[in-house]
C-alpha positions as CSV (number, residue, x, y, z in Angstrom):
1,M,0.0,0.0,0.0
2,V,1.2,3.5,-0.8
3,E,2.3,5.4,2.2
4,V,1.1,9.0,2.4
5,Q,2.2,11.8,4.7
6,V,0.0,14.9,4.9
7,I,1.4,18.4,5.3
8,D,-1.5,20.6,6.4
9,T,-1.6,24.4,5.6
10,T,-4.6,25.1,7.8
11,E,-4.3,28.8,7.4
12,L,-5.2,28.6,3.7
13,G,-7.3,25.4,4.0
14,N,-5.0,23.2,1.8
15,R,-2.9,20.1,2.0
16,S,0.3,19.0,0.4
17,Y,1.3,15.3,0.2
18,I,4.3,13.1,0.3
19,A,3.5,9.7,-1.3
20,H,6.3,7.2,-0.9
21,D,7.5,3.6,-0.9
22,G,9.7,3.9,2.1
23,R,12.7,5.2,0.1
24,V,11.6,7.5,-2.7
25,A,8.8,10.1,-2.6
26,V,6.4,11.8,-4.9
27,V,5.6,15.3,-3.5
28,V,2.2,16.6,-4.6
29,D,1.2,20.3,-4.6
30,P,3.9,21.6,-2.2
31,Q,3.4,25.0,-0.6
32,R,6.0,27.7,-1.0
33,D,7.6,27.4,2.5
34,L,9.6,24.3,1.6
35,D,11.4,23.9,4.9
36,R,8.3,22.0,6.1
37,V,8.4,19.6,3.2
38,E,12.2,19.1,3.3
39,A,12.0,18.5,7.1
40,A,9.3,15.8,6.6
41,L,11.4,14.1,3.9
42,N,14.5,14.1,6.0
43,S,12.7,12.9,9.1
44,A,11.3,9.9,7.2
45,G,14.6,9.2,5.5
46,L,13.1,9.8,2.0
47,S,14.6,11.2,-1.1
48,C,12.4,13.3,-3.4
49,G,12.0,11.5,-6.7
50,L,9.3,13.6,-8.4
51,V,7.3,16.8,-7.8
52,V,3.8,16.9,-9.3
53,E,1.3,19.7,-9.6
54,T,-2.4,18.9,-10.0
55,H,-3.0,22.4,-11.5
56,I,-1.8,25.9,-11.7
57,H,-3.0,27.1,-8.3
58,N,-5.2,30.1,-7.8
59,D,-5.0,30.4,-4.0
60,Y,-1.4,30.1,-3.2
61,V,2.1,30.4,-4.6
62,T,3.6,26.9,-5.3
63,G,6.9,25.6,-4.0
64,G,6.9,22.9,-6.6
65,Y,9.2,24.5,-9.1
66,E,11.9,25.3,-6.5
67,L,11.6,21.9,-4.7
68,A,12.2,20.1,-8.0
69,R,15.1,22.4,-8.8
70,R,16.7,21.8,-5.4
71,S,16.1,18.1,-5.6
72,G,17.3,17.7,-9.2
73,V,14.1,15.8,-10.1
74,P,11.4,16.3,-12.8
75,Y,8.7,18.9,-12.2
76,V,5.5,17.4,-13.6
77,V,3.0,19.9,-14.9
78,S,0.2,19.5,-17.4
79,A,1.3,19.8,-21.0
80,A,-1.8,21.9,-21.6
81,E,-0.6,24.7,-19.3
82,Q,1.2,27.7,-20.6
83,V,4.2,28.3,-18.4
84,S,7.5,30.1,-18.7
85,F,9.8,27.5,-17.2
86,D,11.0,24.0,-18.1
87,R,8.8,21.2,-16.8
88,Y,8.1,17.6,-17.5
89,P,4.9,17.9,-19.5
90,V,2.3,15.2,-19.0
91,E,-1.2,14.5,-20.3
92,D,-4.0,12.0,-19.8
93,G,-2.9,8.4,-19.8
94,D,0.8,9.0,-19.2
95,R,2.5,6.7,-16.6
96,L,5.7,7.5,-14.6
97,A,7.8,5.2,-12.4
98,V,9.3,6.5,-9.2
99,G,11.1,3.9,-7.1
100,C,8.5,1.1,-6.5
101,L,5.6,3.5,-7.3
102,S,3.6,3.9,-10.5
103,V,2.1,7.3,-11.2
104,E,-0.8,7.4,-13.7
105,V,-1.9,10.8,-15.0
106,V,-5.7,11.4,-15.3
107,A,-7.1,14.5,-16.9
108,T,-9.7,16.0,-14.6
109,P,-10.5,19.5,-16.0
110,G,-13.1,21.7,-14.4
111,H,-11.5,23.6,-11.6
112,T,-9.0,24.6,-14.2
113,D,-8.6,23.7,-17.9
114,G,-5.4,21.7,-17.4
115,H,-6.3,20.1,-14.1
116,L,-4.8,16.6,-13.5
117,S,-5.2,13.9,-10.9
118,Y,-2.5,11.4,-10.1
119,V,-3.3,7.7,-9.3
120,I,-0.3,6.3,-7.4
121,S,0.1,2.6,-6.7
122,D,2.8,0.2,-5.6
123,G,1.3,-3.0,-6.9
124,D,0.4,-4.1,-3.4
125,G,-3.0,-2.9,-2.1
126,P,-5.4,-0.2,-3.4
127,P,-4.1,2.9,-5.1
128,A,-4.2,6.5,-3.8
129,V,-5.6,9.3,-6.0
130,F,-4.4,12.9,-5.6
131,T,-7.3,15.0,-6.8
132,G,-6.2,18.6,-6.3
133,G,-9.2,20.9,-6.8
134,S,-11.3,18.3,-8.6
135,L,-12.9,15.7,-6.3
136,L,-12.9,17.0,-2.8
137,Y,-14.4,15.5,0.4
138,G,-18.1,15.7,-0.1
139,T,-17.9,18.3,-2.9
140,V,-15.8,19.6,-5.8
141,G,-13.6,22.6,-6.5
142,R,-15.1,25.8,-7.6
143,T,-15.4,26.5,-11.3
144,D,-15.5,30.3,-11.7
145,L,-11.8,31.1,-11.2
146,V,-10.6,30.7,-14.8
147,D,-13.2,32.9,-16.4
148,P,-16.6,33.8,-14.9
149,D,-18.2,33.6,-18.3
150,R,-17.2,30.0,-18.6
151,T,-18.5,28.9,-15.2
152,E,-21.3,26.8,-16.5
153,E,-19.1,25.1,-19.1
154,L,-16.4,24.3,-16.4
155,T,-19.0,23.1,-13.9
156,R,-20.3,20.5,-16.3
157,T,-16.7,19.5,-17.1
158,Q,-16.0,19.2,-13.3
159,Y,-19.0,17.0,-12.9
160,R,-17.8,14.6,-15.6
161,S,-14.3,14.6,-14.3
162,A,-15.4,13.6,-10.8
163,R,-17.6,10.9,-12.2
164,R,-14.8,9.6,-14.3
165,L,-12.6,9.1,-11.3
166,A,-15.5,7.3,-9.5
167,A,-16.1,5.0,-12.5
168,E,-12.4,4.1,-13.1
169,L,-11.2,3.6,-9.5
170,P,-12.0,0.9,-7.0
171,D,-14.0,1.7,-3.9
172,E,-10.9,1.1,-1.7
173,A,-8.8,3.8,-3.5
174,A,-7.9,6.5,-1.0
175,V,-8.7,10.1,-2.0
176,F,-6.3,13.0,-1.2
177,P,-7.5,16.4,-2.4
178,T,-5.5,19.6,-2.1
179,H,-8.5,21.9,-1.4
180,G,-11.5,21.5,0.8
181,F,-10.2,22.2,4.2
182,G,-11.3,25.9,4.4
183,S,-10.0,27.1,1.1
184,F,-12.2,29.4,-0.9
185,C,-11.3,27.1,-3.8
186,S,-14.0,24.8,-2.6
187,S,-17.4,25.1,-4.3
188,G,-19.2,24.6,-1.1
189,P,-18.8,23.2,2.5
190,A,-16.6,20.1,2.4
191,T,-17.1,17.1,4.5
192,V,-15.1,17.3,7.7
193,T,-12.9,14.2,7.7
194,A,-9.2,13.3,7.8
195,T,-9.4,10.7,5.1
196,A,-11.8,9.2,2.5
197,T,-12.1,6.6,-0.2
198,I,-13.7,6.6,-3.5
199,G,-16.4,4.3,-2.1
200,E,-17.2,6.7,0.6
201,E,-17.3,9.6,-1.8
202,R,-19.8,7.7,-4.0
203,T,-22.3,7.8,-1.1
204,R,-21.9,11.5,-0.1
205,N,-20.2,13.6,-2.8
206,D,-22.7,15.8,-4.5
207,A,-21.1,15.3,-7.9
208,L,-21.5,11.5,-7.5
209,T,-24.9,11.3,-5.8
210,E,-26.7,13.7,-8.2
211,P,-27.5,11.8,-11.4
212,D,-28.7,14.9,-13.2
213,E,-25.9,17.0,-14.7
214,D,-28.2,20.0,-15.1
215,A,-29.4,19.9,-11.5
216,F,-25.8,19.6,-10.3
217,T,-24.6,22.5,-12.4
218,A,-27.4,24.8,-11.3
219,R,-26.9,23.9,-7.6
220,L,-23.1,24.4,-7.7
221,I,-23.3,27.8,-9.5
222,A,-26.0,29.0,-7.0
223,R,-23.7,28.4,-4.0
224,L,-20.5,30.0,-5.4
225,T,-19.5,32.9,-3.1
226,A,-17.1,35.8,-3.2
227,Y,-13.4,34.7,-3.2
228,P,-10.3,36.7,-2.2
229,A,-9.1,39.4,-4.6
230,Y,-5.5,38.2,-4.4
231,Y,-6.4,35.0,-6.3
232,A,-6.0,37.1,-9.5
233,H,-2.3,37.2,-8.9
234,M,-1.6,33.6,-7.9
235,A,-1.8,31.9,-11.3
236,P,0.4,34.4,-13.1
237,L,3.1,34.0,-10.3
238,N,2.8,30.2,-10.5
239,R,3.3,30.2,-14.3
240,Q,6.6,32.0,-13.9
241,G,8.2,29.3,-11.7
242,P,8.4,31.1,-8.3
243,A,11.4,30.9,-6.1
244,A,11.2,29.6,-2.5
245,A,10.0,31.9,0.2
246,D,12.5,34.3,1.8
247,L,11.8,34.0,5.5
248,T,14.7,36.0,6.8
249,P,13.5,38.5,9.5
250,P,12.2,41.8,8.1
251,R,14.1,45.1,9.0
252,P,13.3,46.4,12.5
253,V,11.2,49.6,12.6
254,D,11.5,51.8,15.7
255,A,8.6,53.8,17.2
256,A,9.5,57.0,15.4
257,E,9.7,55.4,12.0
258,L,6.5,53.5,12.7
259,K,4.6,56.7,13.4
260,S,6.1,58.3,10.4
261,R,4.9,55.5,8.1
262,I,1.4,55.7,9.6
263,A,1.3,59.5,9.1
264,A,2.2,58.9,5.5
265,G,-0.7,56.6,5.0
266,A,1.3,53.4,4.8
267,W,-0.3,50.1,5.7
268,V,0.7,49.0,9.2
269,V,-0.9,45.8,10.4
270,D,-1.2,45.0,14.1
271,L,-1.1,41.2,14.6
272,R,-2.5,41.0,18.1
273,D,-5.8,39.4,19.0
274,R,-8.9,41.5,18.5
275,T,-9.5,41.9,22.3
276,A,-6.1,43.4,22.8
277,Y,-6.4,45.6,19.7
278,A,-9.8,47.0,20.7
279,A,-8.4,47.8,24.2
280,G,-5.5,49.8,22.8
281,H,-3.7,50.4,19.5
282,L,-1.8,52.9,17.5
283,A,-4.0,55.3,15.5
284,G,-3.9,54.5,11.8
285,T,-3.0,50.8,12.1
286,V,-5.2,48.0,10.8
287,G,-5.9,45.1,13.2
288,I,-5.9,41.7,11.5
289,E,-5.6,39.0,14.2
290,L,-2.9,36.5,13.5
291,G,-4.6,33.1,13.0
292,R,-6.1,30.8,10.4
293,Q,-7.5,33.6,8.3
294,F,-4.8,36.2,8.6
295,A,-3.2,36.0,5.2
296,T,-6.5,35.4,3.4
297,Y,-8.0,38.6,4.6
298,L,-4.8,40.7,4.5
299,G,-4.3,39.7,0.9
300,W,-8.0,40.2,0.1
301,L,-8.4,43.7,1.6
302,L,-5.2,45.6,1.3
303,P,-4.2,47.0,-2.1
304,W,-2.0,44.4,-3.9
305,G,1.7,45.4,-4.1
306,E,1.5,48.1,-1.4
307,P,4.3,47.8,1.3
308,V,3.1,46.3,4.6
309,T,4.7,46.9,7.9
310,L,3.9,44.4,10.7
311,V,3.4,45.1,14.4
312,G,3.7,42.2,16.8
313,E,4.3,41.5,20.5
314,T,7.1,39.0,19.7
315,A,9.5,38.1,16.9
316,E,7.8,34.7,16.7
317,Q,4.5,36.4,16.0
318,V,6.0,38.4,13.2
319,A,7.8,35.3,11.7
320,D,4.5,33.4,11.7
321,A,2.8,36.3,9.8
322,Q,5.6,36.6,7.4
323,R,5.4,32.8,6.6
324,Q,1.7,33.1,5.9
325,L,2.1,36.1,3.7
326,A,4.9,34.5,1.7
327,R,2.5,31.7,0.8
328,I,0.3,34.1,-1.1
329,G,3.1,36.1,-2.8
330,I,3.6,38.9,-0.3
331,D,7.3,38.3,-0.2
332,R,9.0,40.7,2.1
333,P,7.3,42.9,4.8
334,A,8.5,46.5,4.6
335,G,9.6,46.1,8.2
336,A,8.4,45.0,11.6
337,A,8.0,46.6,15.1
338,V,8.2,44.1,18.0
339,G,7.3,44.7,21.6
340,P,4.6,46.4,23.6
341,V,2.1,48.5,21.6
342,P,1.2,51.9,22.9
343,G,-2.6,52.0,23.5
344,E,-3.3,55.5,22.4
345,C,-6.6,54.6,20.7
346,H,-9.4,52.2,21.6
347,Y,-13.0,51.3,20.9
348,P,-15.7,49.4,22.8
349,R,-16.1,45.7,22.3
350,V,-19.6,44.4,23.0
351,G,-22.0,41.5,22.4
352,F,-25.4,41.4,20.6
353,A,-27.1,41.7,23.9
354,D,-25.7,45.2,24.2
355,L,-27.5,46.4,21.0
356,A,-30.2,48.0,23.2
357,G,-27.7,50.8,23.8
358,I,-27.1,51.6,20.1
359,G,-29.1,54.8,20.2
360,D,-28.7,56.7,17.0
361,G,-25.8,54.5,16.0
362,L,-25.8,52.5,12.7
363,L,-25.6,48.7,12.7
364,L,-23.2,47.6,10.0
365,D,-23.2,44.0,8.7
366,V,-19.9,43.0,7.0
367,R,-20.8,39.4,6.2
368,R,-20.8,38.1,2.6
369,D,-23.9,38.4,0.4
370,D,-24.8,34.7,0.8
371,E,-24.6,35.0,4.6
372,R,-26.8,38.1,4.6
373,A,-29.4,36.3,2.5
374,S,-29.8,33.6,5.1
375,G,-30.8,36.1,7.8
376,A,-30.2,39.7,8.8
377,L,-30.9,42.1,11.7
378,P,-33.7,44.6,11.1
379,G,-32.4,48.1,10.3
380,S,-28.8,47.0,9.6
381,R,-26.8,48.2,6.7
382,H,-24.9,45.7,4.7
383,I,-21.4,46.2,3.2
384,P,-19.4,43.0,2.8
385,L,-15.9,43.3,4.3
386,H,-14.2,42.8,1.0
387,Q,-16.0,45.8,-0.4
388,L,-15.6,48.1,2.6
389,L,-12.5,50.1,1.5
390,D,-14.2,50.9,-1.9
391,R,-17.5,51.9,-0.2
392,L,-16.4,54.0,2.8
393,D,-18.2,57.1,1.3
394,E,-21.5,55.3,1.7
395,L,-21.2,55.5,5.5
396,P,-22.3,58.5,7.6
397,S,-19.4,60.2,9.3
398,R,-21.4,61.5,12.4
399,R,-23.0,58.2,13.5
400,T,-21.2,55.6,15.5
401,L,-20.9,52.3,13.5
402,W,-21.7,49.1,15.4
403,V,-20.0,46.5,13.3
404,H,-20.8,42.8,13.2
405,C,-20.1,39.6,11.2
406,A,-20.7,36.0,12.0
407,S,-18.2,35.5,14.8
408,G,-16.3,38.7,15.4
409,F,-13.1,38.2,13.4
410,R,-14.2,40.0,10.2
411,A,-16.0,42.7,12.2
412,S,-12.8,43.4,14.1
413,V,-10.9,43.9,10.8
414,A,-13.7,46.1,9.6
415,A,-13.8,48.1,12.8
416,S,-10.0,48.8,12.5
417,L,-10.4,49.9,8.9
418,L,-13.3,52.2,9.8
419,A,-11.4,53.7,12.8
420,R,-8.4,54.3,10.5
421,A,-10.7,56.2,8.2
422,G,-11.9,58.4,11.0
423,H,-15.2,56.7,12.1
424,Q,-16.3,56.1,15.6
425,V,-16.9,52.4,16.0
426,V,-18.1,49.7,18.3
427,L,-17.0,46.1,17.7
428,I,-19.7,43.5,18.2
429,D,-17.5,40.5,19.1
430,D,-20.2,37.8,19.2
431,D,-21.7,34.8,17.5
432,F,-24.4,35.8,15.0
433,G,-26.3,32.7,16.0
434,T,-27.3,34.5,19.2
435,A,-28.3,37.7,17.5
436,M,-31.8,36.9,16.3
437,T,-32.9,35.6,19.8
438,T,-31.2,38.6,21.4
439,R,-33.3,41.0,19.3
440,G,-36.5,39.0,20.1
């Protein structure tokens, strides 16, 4: 049986894989911070024999090109993809041998035009199939990233690709998708599970349980939501053959320079949790709590290519943020300030139960359109977080803005952006599930 080691990138909702025979490995869809992959190979006593990409990724910068270069092994990318680097081009039906492993290439377009899946076997036990953004756990990858005008066409293609895998592989085949663990590349909520087989997916995956292609297509398209703006920059970077991440510490920035940058309108991001930020922060900073969604929302909201300075309580906090940003192509922070943060500004942090005190304030909902459609508080105004910077002029300057989302994280980012723009804000740091009952 093929041995598979999973490398989670929980912050982006993706997985990379090391499939091996005990000596030689095939690395599938590696992230850009390759130290994790190389440490895993070394720890297991494995040599890298092949690096394969399921597709040109839209949600992160790949480490595949650099890993293959360092390892001196072929870099396998679909022959259908237009890239500016040397690769080992493959197409449907090709077979490769790596150590005791056989790698079969299966064309599974839909998520992207050149999307491939790889069926890896060792001749002893069921195969493993690495499905990238095609067949996910319980669902499939989204189909509107290549060209919105081609969404229906690619959705139908995705449906057929998923069903092809199910038809050609045995029930016992293990399924290993790259997306579906929180990535916006998923077309809908994925099944929460650590592993799955083709047989299990036949019973629960909507591309396999729905016999009507028209019905599947309509349902998938209807549930597609907004996705991060930085996705537009990922595929072009990946087609160039990106270098590994540079994770050397950014240049230190002292208090005087930090305030000078803020005064000049530079983007300065405070990494502390939203409770600490609300209680005290430097005026003009943006608070994006370091955690699973940090890079996704920083890359989504801030103007692409603008220098970013980080503010953290520790060097470790800054290093974590830098690693997350490198994965989406924000290579080098413009600098970092580490240590206690002066609390010259603050704003209230409340729950939905405190809405009785809103007075003449304005309740602002920053959830996505699909979330808003499922339920909203009476009298609230709606501007999705990812549209906020472009729609600031729609908000009254003399009313206090009470900001909410579904859990408090996005509302905290919105509150910081609004405070930076000069608004008086109140952060509603609460679960929206309690809001309706609170309002009676």
